[in-house]
C-alpha positions in Angstrom: 29.2 12.6 -19.7 27.0 9.5 -20.3 23.9 8.6 -18.3 22.8 5.0 -18.2 19.4 3.8 -17.1 18.7 0.1 -16.4 15.1 -1.2 -16.4 14.7 -3.6 -13.4 11.0 -4.2 -13.9 9.2 -6.9 -15.9 7.7 -4.5 -18.4 9.1 -2.4 -21.1 9.8 1.2 -20.0 9.3 4.4 -21.9 11.6 6.7 -20.1 10.6 10.3 -20.8 12.8 13.3 -20.0 13.9 16.8 -20.9 17.6 17.7 -21.2 16.9 21.3 -20.2 13.9 23.2 -18.9 11.5 23.9 -21.8 13.3 21.5 -24.2 11.4 18.9 -26.2 10.5 15.7 -24.4 12.7 12.8 -25.4 11.5 9.2 -25.1 13.9 6.2 -24.7 12.5 2.8 -24.9 14.2 0.4 -22.4 13.4 -3.3 -22.7 12.9 -5.6 -19.7 16.2 -6.2 -17.9 18.1 -4.0 -20.4 19.7 -0.5 -20.1 20.1 2.4 -22.4 22.6 5.3 -22.6 20.4 8.5 -22.7 22.9 10.9 -24.3 26.5 10.8 -25.2 27.7 14.3 -24.2 25.7 15.6 -21.2 26.9 18.3 -19.0 26.7 17.9 -15.3 23.8 20.4 -15.2 21.9 18.4 -17.9 22.5 15.1 -16.1 21.3 16.6 -12.8 18.2 18.1 -14.5 17.3 14.7 -16.1 17.7 12.9 -12.8 15.7 15.6 -10.9 12.7 14.6 -13.0 12.7 11.1 -11.7 14.8 10.6 -8.6 13.3 11.4 -5.2 9.7 11.6 -6.3 7.5 10.1 -3.6 9.0 6.6 -3.9 12.4 5.3 -4.5 11.5 4.2 -8.1 14.8 5.3 -9.6 18.0 4.7 -7.6 21.7 5.3 -8.2 23.6 2.0 -8.5 25.8 2.9 -5.6 22.7 3.5 -3.4 20.8 0.3 -4.1 21.4 -1.2 -0.6 19.9 1.9 1.0 16.5 1.3 -0.6 14.7 -1.9 0.6 11.6 -2.7 -1.4 10.8 -2.3 -5.1 13.2 -0.5 -7.4 12.0 0.1 -10.9 15.0 1.8 -12.5 18.7 2.1 -11.7 21.0 4.7 -13.1 24.7 5.2 -13.3 26.8 8.2 -14.6 29.8 7.5 -16.8 29.6 3.7 -17.3 26.9 1.0 -17.7 25.0 -0.4 -14.7 26.3 -3.8 -13.6 24.3 -6.5 -15.4 24.4 -8.8 -12.4 23.0 -6.1 -10.1 20.1 -5.6 -12.6 19.3 -9.3 -12.6 19.5 -9.5 -8.8 17.2 -6.5 -8.4 14.6 -8.1 -10.7 14.6 -11.2 -8.5 14.3 -9.1 -5.3 11.5 -7.2 -6.9 9.6 -10.4 -7.4 9.9 -11.3 -3.7 8.9 -7.8 -2.7 5.9 -7.6 -5.0 4.7 -11.1 -3.8 4.9 -9.9 -0.2 3.0 -6.7 -0.9 0.3 -8.6 -2.8 -0.2 -11.1 0.1 -0.5 -8.2 2.5 -3.1 -6.4 0.3 -5.1 -9.6 0.1 -5.1 -10.0 3.9 -6.0 -6.4 4.4 -8.9 -6.8 1.9 -10.3 -9.7 3.9 -10.1 -7.7 7.1 -12.0 -4.8 5.6 -14.7 -7.2 4.2 -15.0 -8.8 7.6 -15.2 -5.4 9.3 -17.9 -4.2 6.9 -20.0 -7.3 7.4 -19.8 -6.9 11.2 -20.6 -3.2 11.1 -23.8 -4.1 9.1 -24.8 -6.7 11.7 -23.7 -9.8 9.8 -21.2 -12.4 11.2 -17.8 -12.8 9.6 -17.4 -16.2 11.3 -16.1 -18.7 8.7 -15.4 -16.1 6.1 -12.7 -17.2 3.8 -11.4 -16.3 0.4 -9.5 -18.6 -2.0 -7.3 -17.3 -4.8 -6.1 -19.8 -7.4 -4.1 -18.7 -10.4 -4.2 -20.8 -13.5 -0.7 -21.2 -14.9 -0.4 -21.3 -18.7 0.7 -24.6 -20.2 4.4 -24.8 -20.7 5.1 -22.2 -18.1 7.9 -23.0 -15.6 6.6 -20.8 -12.8 4.4 -22.0 -10.0 0.9 -20.7 -9.7 -0.7 -18.9 -6.7 -3.0 -21.0 -4.6 -3.8 -19.3 -1.3 -6.7 -19.3 1.2 -7.2 -16.4 3.6 -9.6 -17.0 6.5 -10.9 -14.5 8.9 -10.1 -15.5 12.5 -13.2 -15.3 14.7 -13.0 -12.5 17.3 -12.3 -13.9 20.7 -14.2 -13.0 23.8 -12.7 -10.4 26.0 -11.6 -11.2 29.5 -10.3 -14.4 31.0 -11.2 -17.8 29.5 -14.3 -19.5 31.0 -13.7 -22.2 33.6 -14.6 -25.7 32.6 
């Protein structure tokens, strides 16, 4: 049985695994957007053991090709038993990962500004007018757009009804 692993990240992957408990660790280098066949003649038990080392650990980092639609969010590796992972699916996941990581980054930046504002206010300082600007310089010749974002902290409103004018 063959076990194929597809790298859907934008960095080279060193996939490390053992074929059996106590066996020597094997490393397979998987380039960006590529896939590798781990072994030519795996038994079902060996294949299951390899997958148990990576699948289902805290995050859905490695997902079966047939289960891709069940895992929203970032997917780092896709596996398939018996035949190669569909190349179009690999390319699609890479694009979806970009969108997901951009959204996660934006959320983290907003959360960071909220924490800074809360810390200022807890120390008696005002956070009114607090803003952060993030500008990414894009290398010459690059075809991708840069990040240019400003995050402002909204002033805390007064509680109760608005004052009459």
